N, C-alpha and C positions, 0 to 999 in steps of 0.2 A: 911548817911547810904550807906554802901559799896555794891558792887555787890554780894560778898559772903553772905553778910547778907541777901540780898533780896532773891538771890536763896535758902538760907536755910529756909526763911520765906515761900517760895511757897512749898519747900519740906514738911514743918510742916503743910500745910493746911489739914483739915479733908478730902477733896476730894482727895488730893494727897495719903494719908495714905489709904483710901478705896481703891484706884486703886492698890496700892502696896499689900495690905493685902487680897484683894478678888481674889481668884483663877481665876475666869472668867472676871474680869474688864479689865485688860490690854489686854489679847488675843482679847477680843471683841472690844476694842477700836482700837487696831491696824489692826484688819481685816476690822472695818469700814473705817480707815484711808486708807488702801491699796485699798479697792473698791472705795473710793473717789477720789484717786490719778489716779486710772485706768480711771475713767470716765473723770477727768481732761485732762490727757494725750490722751485719745481716741478723744475727742471732738477736742482737740487742732491738734491731728495728721491730722484729716480729713481736717481741714481748712489749716494747713500748706502744706499738699501734694498739695492742690489746688494752694496755692500761689507759690509753686515750680513748677507748671504746670504739676504735675503728676497724680492727683487723682480728681475725680469729676468734670472733665471738661465739663460735660454737664450742670452743674449748675454754675451760676455766684458766683464768690467769695463773693460778698455782701450779696446774699442770704444765703449762707452757714453761714457766719459770724452772721447774724441776727437771723438765726435759732438755731444755736448750742451755741452761747455765754451765753445765760441765763442757760443753763445746765451746762456749764463751770463754771459759777460763783457760782452756787448752789453746785457744787460738790467741788469747791476751799474752799468755807465756811465751809462744812462738814470737808473738811481736815484740815482747820486751827483750828477749834474746837477740833477735835479728836486729831491732833498732839499737840496742846497746853495741853490737858489732859495727854497726853503721856509724854510730857516734864515735867509737874508739878509733875509726880510720882517720878521723881529724877532729879530735876532742876539742882543740883550741878554737876552730873556726864555728863549729856547732855550738859550743858554749856561749859564743859571742853573738850568735844569731839570734835576733828579736823574736822571730816567728818560731824557732825551735823553744826559746823560753815560753812563748805563750802557749805553744802546744803542750808543754809539760803542765803548766798552769790549768790547762782545759782538761787534762787527763786527770789531775787531782781533783778538780771541781767535779768531774763526772765520778769519781770515786766517793767523794763526799755525799754527792746526791743519791748513789746507790746505798752507801751505809745508812743515811737518814730513811730512805724508803724501807730498807730492810728492818730497821729498828722501830719504825712507827707503823706505817700502813701495811707492810707484809706480815706484821704480827697479828693483824685484824683480818687477815684476807679471807677467812671463812665467812665474816660478815658481809662481804662485799664481792665476793669471787665471781659470782654469776650476774651481778648487776650491770645494766647497761642504761645509761653511761655509768662507768665507776665514780666514786667520790671524787670531789674536787683536787684534793690533796693527792690522789693517785694520778689524776691527769696531768696535774702540774709536774710531778716527778717524772712522768714519761716524756711530757714535753721537754723538760729541761735535759733530760738524758738525750733525746734526739738532737736537740739543739747544740749541747757540748760535744757529742761525738762528731756531729757534722762539722764543727768548728776544729775538732782534732785533724779531720781528713783535709780540710781546706788548709789549715797552717802546714800539715805535713807536706802537701803539694807545694806551698809556697816556699818551703824551706830551700828546695832545689833550684829556685830562681833567685833567690836572695843571699845563698851562701857566699861570703866574700872570697875565701879561698878554698876551692874544691880540692886540690892536691898539689 
């Protein structure tokens, strides 16, 4: 089975047709997707600003991470579900879209950045939690996170203007 065949099968799913054919389905899903991404970015922004030594300096980084991470994951899950449904509505066109491809790369890079942070600096958080400014590696991780999530948002908006075949 080729990628093109798989993408066409996704396009041919009943749920995909419903999203394409229902005048309210796509805008509703897109709105939920934007709201979910807003919450993802907002919670990440608060933590990353703290990692940069800019915001919420009265709270420890560890406390902010523990309090906000559940909201980030719930919003991210909603963004994945709504994004997958939007993708399914026109899988061949989205898969061929360069901005969509780059958006997925940026999301993956943000995930790798997060994994590296949690495997390294976060394990030693007790040693730097209240330091201002935080260690350089922590600030770099926060900066990369903000940069990558900003790229995700910009590319996400760009998709709507560069998608060859909408329906």
